[in-house]
C-alpha positions as CSV (number, residue, x, y, z in Angstrom):
1,X,-26.2,-7.7,1.1
2,X,-23.7,-7.4,4.1
3,X,-20.2,-7.3,3.2
4,X,-18.3,-10.5,3.3
5,X,-14.6,-11.0,4.4
6,X,-12.8,-14.3,4.6
7,X,-11.3,-15.4,7.8
8,X,-8.0,-16.2,6.2
9,X,-7.1,-12.6,5.6
10,X,-6.9,-12.1,9.3
11,X,-6.2,-15.4,10.8
12,X,-2.3,-14.5,10.9
13,X,-3.1,-11.1,12.4
14,X,-3.8,-12.6,15.8
15,X,-6.3,-10.8,18.1
16,X,-8.0,-8.2,16.1
17,X,-11.3,-7.7,18.0
18,X,-9.8,-5.1,20.3
19,X,-10.6,-7.0,23.4
20,X,-7.4,-9.0,23.8
21,X,-4.9,-7.1,21.7
22,X,-3.7,-3.7,20.7
23,X,-5.7,-3.4,17.4
24,X,-9.3,-3.5,16.3
25,X,-10.7,-4.8,13.1
26,X,-13.5,-2.8,11.5
27,X,-15.1,-4.1,8.2
28,X,-16.7,-1.1,6.4
29,X,-19.3,-0.9,3.7
30,X,-19.2,2.5,2.1
31,X,-22.2,4.0,0.3
32,X,-22.4,7.0,-1.9
33,X,-19.9,5.9,-4.5
34,X,-20.5,5.7,-8.2
35,X,-22.0,2.5,-9.3
36,X,-22.4,0.9,-5.9
37,X,-20.8,0.5,-2.6
38,X,-17.2,0.0,-1.8
39,X,-15.7,-2.4,0.8
40,X,-12.8,-1.6,3.1
41,X,-11.4,-2.6,6.4
42,X,-10.2,-0.2,9.1
43,X,-7.5,-1.4,11.4
44,X,-7.4,0.9,14.6
45,X,-5.6,1.1,17.9
46,X,-7.5,-0.3,20.6
47,X,-5.4,0.8,23.5
48,X,-4.1,4.2,22.8
49,X,-5.2,7.4,20.9
50,X,-4.5,7.3,16.9
51,X,-1.2,9.1,16.2
52,X,-1.5,9.0,12.3
53,X,-3.2,7.4,9.3
54,X,-2.5,5.3,6.5
55,X,-4.3,4.5,3.1
56,X,-3.1,1.2,1.7
57,X,-3.5,0.7,-2.2
58,X,-3.4,-2.9,-2.7
59,X,-1.8,-4.9,-5.6
60,X,-3.8,-5.7,-8.5
61,X,-4.8,-9.0,-10.2
62,X,-3.9,-12.1,-8.5
63,X,-1.3,-10.4,-6.4
64,X,-3.9,-8.6,-4.4
65,X,-5.3,-11.9,-3.3
66,X,-1.9,-13.6,-2.4
67,X,-0.8,-10.4,-0.6
68,X,-3.8,-9.9,1.7
69,X,-2.6,-12.0,4.4
70,X,0.5,-10.1,4.7
71,X,-1.1,-6.7,4.2
72,X,-3.7,-7.6,7.0
73,X,-0.7,-8.7,9.4
74,X,1.1,-5.5,8.8
75,X,-2.0,-3.3,9.2
76,X,-2.7,-5.0,12.4
77,X,0.8,-4.4,13.8
78,X,0.8,-0.8,12.6
79,X,-2.5,-0.2,14.5
80,X,-1.0,-1.6,17.4
81,X,1.6,1.3,17.2
82,X,-1.0,3.8,17.0
83,X,-1.8,4.2,13.2
84,X,-5.4,4.1,11.9
85,X,-5.1,1.9,8.5
86,X,-7.6,1.7,5.9
87,X,-7.2,-1.2,3.2
88,X,-10.2,-0.7,0.6
89,X,-11.1,-2.6,-2.3
90,X,-11.2,-0.5,-5.6
91,X,-14.2,-0.5,-8.0
92,X,-14.5,-4.1,-9.5
93,X,-12.0,-5.6,-7.1
94,X,-12.5,-7.9,-4.0
95,X,-15.9,-7.2,-2.5
96,X,-16.5,-3.7,-3.9
97,X,-19.2,-3.2,-6.3
98,X,-18.6,-3.9,-10.1
99,X,-16.9,-6.4,-12.3
100,X,-13.3,-6.4,-13.4
101,X,-14.4,-6.0,-17.1
102,X,-16.2,-2.7,-16.1
103,X,-13.2,-0.8,-14.6
104,X,-11.5,2.2,-15.9
105,X,-8.4,4.0,-14.6
106,X,-10.5,7.1,-14.1
107,X,-12.9,5.1,-12.0
108,X,-10.1,4.0,-9.7
109,X,-8.6,7.5,-9.5
110,X,-12.1,8.8,-8.2
111,X,-12.2,6.1,-5.7
112,X,-8.6,6.7,-4.4
113,X,-9.2,10.4,-4.0
114,X,-12.3,9.7,-1.9
115,X,-10.5,7.1,0.2
116,X,-7.6,9.7,0.7
117,X,-10.0,12.4,2.1
118,X,-11.8,9.8,4.2
119,X,-8.7,8.5,5.9
120,X,-7.5,12.2,6.3
121,X,-10.4,12.9,8.4
122,X,-10.1,9.7,10.6
123,X,-7.5,10.9,12.8
124,X,-4.7,13.7,13.5
125,X,-1.1,13.2,12.8
126,X,0.7,12.6,9.6
127,X,-1.1,10.9,6.8
128,X,0.7,8.3,4.9
129,X,-0.2,6.7,1.5
130,X,1.1,3.1,1.4
131,X,1.4,1.6,-2.1
132,X,2.0,-2.1,-2.7
133,X,3.4,-3.4,-6.1
134,X,1.2,-2.0,-8.7
135,X,-0.6,-0.1,-6.2
136,X,2.3,2.0,-5.7
137,X,1.9,3.1,-9.5
138,X,-1.7,4.3,-8.7
139,X,-0.5,6.1,-5.6
140,X,2.0,8.1,-7.8
141,X,-0.6,8.6,-10.4
142,X,-3.0,10.6,-8.0
143,X,-0.3,12.2,-6.0
144,X,-0.6,15.6,-7.7
145,X,-4.5,15.6,-6.9
146,X,-3.8,14.8,-3.4
147,X,-1.7,17.8,-2.8
148,X,-1.9,18.4,1.1
149,X,-3.7,15.4,1.8
150,X,-0.5,13.0,2.1
151,X,2.6,13.7,4.1
152,X,4.3,10.8,3.1
153,X,4.5,7.8,0.7
154,X,5.4,4.4,1.6
155,X,6.1,2.0,-1.4
156,X,6.5,-1.8,-1.0
157,X,8.2,-3.4,-4.0
158,X,7.1,-0.8,-6.5
159,X,7.7,-1.6,-10.0
160,X,9.5,0.8,-12.4
161,X,6.3,1.4,-14.7
162,X,2.9,0.1,-15.5
163,X,4.5,-1.7,-18.4
164,X,6.9,-3.7,-16.0
165,X,3.9,-4.6,-13.8
166,X,1.7,-5.8,-16.9
167,X,2.6,-9.5,-16.2
168,X,0.6,-9.3,-13.0
169,X,-2.4,-8.2,-14.7
170,X,-2.3,-10.3,-17.7
171,X,-5.0,-12.7,-16.3
172,X,-7.0,-10.5,-14.4
173,X,-10.0,-9.9,-16.6
174,X,-9.4,-6.1,-16.7
175,X,-10.4,-4.4,-20.0
176,X,-7.8,-3.8,-22.8
177,X,-8.3,0.0,-22.5
178,X,-7.4,0.0,-18.8
179,X,-4.4,-2.2,-19.3
180,X,-3.2,0.1,-22.0
181,X,-3.7,3.2,-19.9
182,X,-2.0,1.5,-16.8
183,X,1.0,0.6,-19.1
184,X,1.8,4.2,-19.5
185,X,2.2,4.9,-15.6
186,X,5.5,5.8,-14.2
187,X,7.1,5.6,-10.7
188,X,9.2,8.7,-11.6
189,X,9.1,11.7,-9.1
190,X,6.6,14.1,-9.7
191,X,7.3,17.9,-10.0
192,X,7.4,19.6,-6.8
193,X,5.0,22.1,-7.3
194,X,4.5,25.0,-4.8
195,X,4.8,23.0,-1.8
196,X,7.3,24.3,1.0
197,X,7.7,21.0,2.4
198,X,7.5,17.7,0.3
199,X,6.2,14.4,1.5
200,X,8.8,11.9,2.6
201,X,9.2,8.9,0.4
202,X,10.1,5.6,1.5
203,X,11.0,2.6,-1.0
204,X,10.8,-0.8,0.9
205,X,11.6,-4.1,-0.9
206,X,12.2,-7.8,0.0
207,X,15.1,-10.1,-0.9
208,X,15.4,-13.6,-0.2
209,X,18.8,-14.2,-1.9
210,X,21.0,-16.2,0.4
211,X,24.0,-14.2,-0.1
212,X,23.0,-11.5,2.1
213,X,25.5,-8.7,2.6
214,X,27.3,-8.6,6.0
215,X,26.3,-6.3,8.8
216,X,27.3,-2.8,8.5
217,X,26.5,-2.5,4.8
218,X,24.1,0.3,4.2
219,X,20.3,-0.8,3.8
220,X,20.3,1.2,0.5
221,X,22.8,-1.1,-0.9
222,X,20.3,-4.1,-0.6
223,X,17.8,-2.7,-3.2
224,X,17.6,-3.6,-6.8
225,X,19.4,-1.0,-9.1
226,X,16.1,-0.1,-10.7
227,X,14.8,1.0,-7.2
228,X,17.9,2.9,-6.6
229,X,17.4,4.7,-10.0
230,X,13.9,5.4,-8.8
231,X,14.9,6.8,-5.5
232,X,17.6,8.9,-7.1
233,X,14.9,10.7,-9.1
234,X,12.7,11.5,-6.2
235,X,15.9,12.9,-4.5
236,X,16.7,15.1,-7.3
237,X,13.0,16.4,-7.4
238,X,13.6,17.5,-3.8
239,X,11.7,14.9,-2.0
240,X,13.3,13.4,1.4
241,X,13.6,9.9,0.1
242,X,15.2,6.7,1.6
243,X,15.5,3.0,0.4
244,X,15.4,0.1,2.6
245,X,15.3,-3.8,2.2
246,X,14.3,-6.7,4.3
247,X,15.5,-10.3,4.2
248,X,12.3,-12.0,3.3
249,X,10.6,-14.0,0.4
250,X,8.1,-12.4,-2.0
251,X,4.8,-11.8,-0.4
252,X,2.6,-11.4,-3.7
253,X,2.7,-15.2,-5.1
254,X,0.9,-18.2,-4.2
255,X,4.0,-19.5,-2.3
256,X,3.4,-17.0,0.6
257,X,0.6,-19.3,2.0
258,X,3.2,-21.8,3.1
259,X,5.8,-19.3,4.4
260,X,5.9,-17.5,7.7
261,X,4.9,-14.0,7.9
262,X,7.8,-11.6,6.7
263,X,8.6,-10.2,10.2
264,X,11.8,-8.4,8.9
265,X,9.7,-6.6,6.3
266,X,7.2,-5.6,9.0
267,X,10.3,-4.4,11.3
268,X,11.6,-2.4,8.5
269,X,8.3,-0.8,7.6
270,X,7.6,0.3,11.2
271,X,11.3,1.7,11.5
272,X,10.4,3.9,8.4
273,X,7.0,5.2,9.8
274,X,8.4,5.7,13.2
275,X,10.9,8.4,11.7
276,X,7.8,10.4,10.3
277,X,6.3,11.2,13.7
């Protein structure tokens, strides 16, 4: 069966066919994986040579579906800036093979390691792992195995731990064993190991509170205390780490369908990534 993708995932990404805009949209069916094919979407520059690559690890449970519109729009913009972005569905998620009840954390780890290697081969330049919500936890979980494959980590609205993210997975149909394993995951910094140059780390989150600080207040002061604590643990471990915040509403709930796209979040993200090149 040919892979299917809803038009709703790209309608806000504007011109994605590469003929009238700066980015190209390429659905991909990846064979050779355990227990069936995986589905993913490549977003590639249409008017310039690629200057780097990004692997997006999507949120889990219902948040994955809610966030797809925003992720697609951000991926399209990043492709227009010269990045090759790959947004895959893990085993048992989205349009990839498998059912939610069959998933294990090890299966997701194997998928992600193969995706990371695939993305790394797609273009020269820095390679970024972009983890969104619970996807950020999965990115940290495999970071040691990635070793030289990743030059930077970008975390959107990262939870402090798998336990704090459990609410978004409660009604997802995932097996109890996976939920228990996931609850043990932490966003804390990894041991630096033997690398002479450690990947850059960027924590980005949104805040839609009306009492926004005045101009001139450092962006790091806008983030939650929990995010500052996480960032400090990565800094203490030797990683060049920054925190940033954007004035925008949550992008991972059903309410985002009636909201405009979070342009401020896109601008902050692009600024973070531009500093890596």
